[in-house]
C-alpha positions in Angstrom: 0.0 0.0 0.0 1.3 3.4 -0.9 1.7 6.1 1.7 -0.8 9.0 1.6 0.7 12.3 0.2 0.4 14.0 3.6 2.4 11.3 5.3 5.0 11.3 2.5 5.3 15.1 3.0 5.8 14.7 6.7 8.5 12.1 6.2 10.3 14.5 3.8 10.0 17.3 6.4 11.3 15.0 9.1 14.4 14.1 7.0 15.0 17.8 6.1 14.8 18.7 9.8 17.2 16.0 10.7 19.7 17.3 8.1 19.2 20.9 9.3 19.7 19.8 12.9 23.0 18.0 12.0 24.2 21.2 10.3 23.4 23.3 13.4 25.1 20.8 15.7 28.2 20.9 13.5 28.2 24.7 13.5 27.7 24.7 17.3 30.7 22.4 17.7 32.9 24.6 15.5 31.9 27.7 17.5 32.6 25.9 20.8 36.0 24.9 19.5 36.8 28.5 18.5 35.7 29.8 21.9 38.0 27.3 23.7 40.9 28.4 21.4 40.3 32.1 22.1 40.0 31.5 25.9 43.3 29.5 25.8 45.0 32.3 23.8 43.8 34.9 26.3 44.9 32.8 29.2 48.4 32.4 27.7 48.6 36.1 26.9 47.8 36.9 30.5 50.8 34.8 31.6 53.2 36.6 29.3 55.1 39.6 30.8 55.7 41.0 27.3 53.8 44.0 25.9 54.0 42.4 22.5 52.7 39.2 21.0 52.8 37.5 17.7 49.5 37.1 15.8 49.0 34.7 12.9 48.0 36.7 9.8 47.6 34.4 6.8 50.7 32.3 6.6 52.9 34.7 8.6 53.3 35.8 12.2 53.1 39.6 12.8 54.3 41.3 16.0 51.5 43.3 17.6 50.8 45.1 20.8 49.4 42.7 23.4 46.5 45.0 24.4 45.3 45.4 20.8 45.3 41.6 20.2 43.6 41.1 23.6 40.9 43.6 22.7 40.3 41.9 19.3 40.1 38.4 20.9 37.7 39.6 23.6 35.4 41.1 21.0 35.6 38.0 18.9 34.9 35.9 22.0 31.8 38.0 22.7 30.6 37.6 19.1 31.1 33.8 19.2 29.3 33.4 22.5 26.3 35.2 21.1 26.5 33.0 18.0 26.6 30.0 20.3 23.5 31.1 22.1 21.7 31.6 18.8 22.7 28.1 17.6 21.6 26.6 20.9 18.2 28.2 20.6 17.9 27.0 17.0 18.9 23.5 18.0 16.3 23.5 20.8 13.5 24.7 18.6 14.4 22.3 15.8 14.7 19.4 18.2 11.2 20.2 19.5 9.8 20.4 16.0 11.5 17.1 15.1 10.0 15.4 18.2 6.5 16.7 17.3 6.8 15.5 13.8 8.0 12.1 14.9 5.1 11.7 17.4 2.7 12.7 14.6 4.1 10.1 12.3 4.1 7.4 15.0 0.5 8.2 15.8 -0.5 7.8 12.1 1.4 4.6 11.8 -0.3 3.2 15.0 -3.7 4.3 13.8 -3.2 2.8 10.3 -1.0 -0.3 10.6 -1.4 -1.0 6.9 0.4 2.2 6.0 4.2 1.5 5.9 
């Protein structure tokens, strides 16, 4: 027996949501990694008595004032933390939508065992 069109559409929606959720989780992991790297860099800079640090620019290291690099890193950290919160909210909403859709599909399958 063929699946009704509305069920097929819901299955497609479910698959698309799963893919979107995977993308968001991946982006979230990348942002978390960047946040850890920046925090580690700031921590190391704090330990350094020097007023200058080397910053990677493309394929070279450039000598810069420590306070400038520190300011840039803190601004970037703030931006990434906001991005992380946004991704967490998107992940939560998408997960809720995914759960709702799964429950709807399970209900249809239980009510119509011949549909599979």
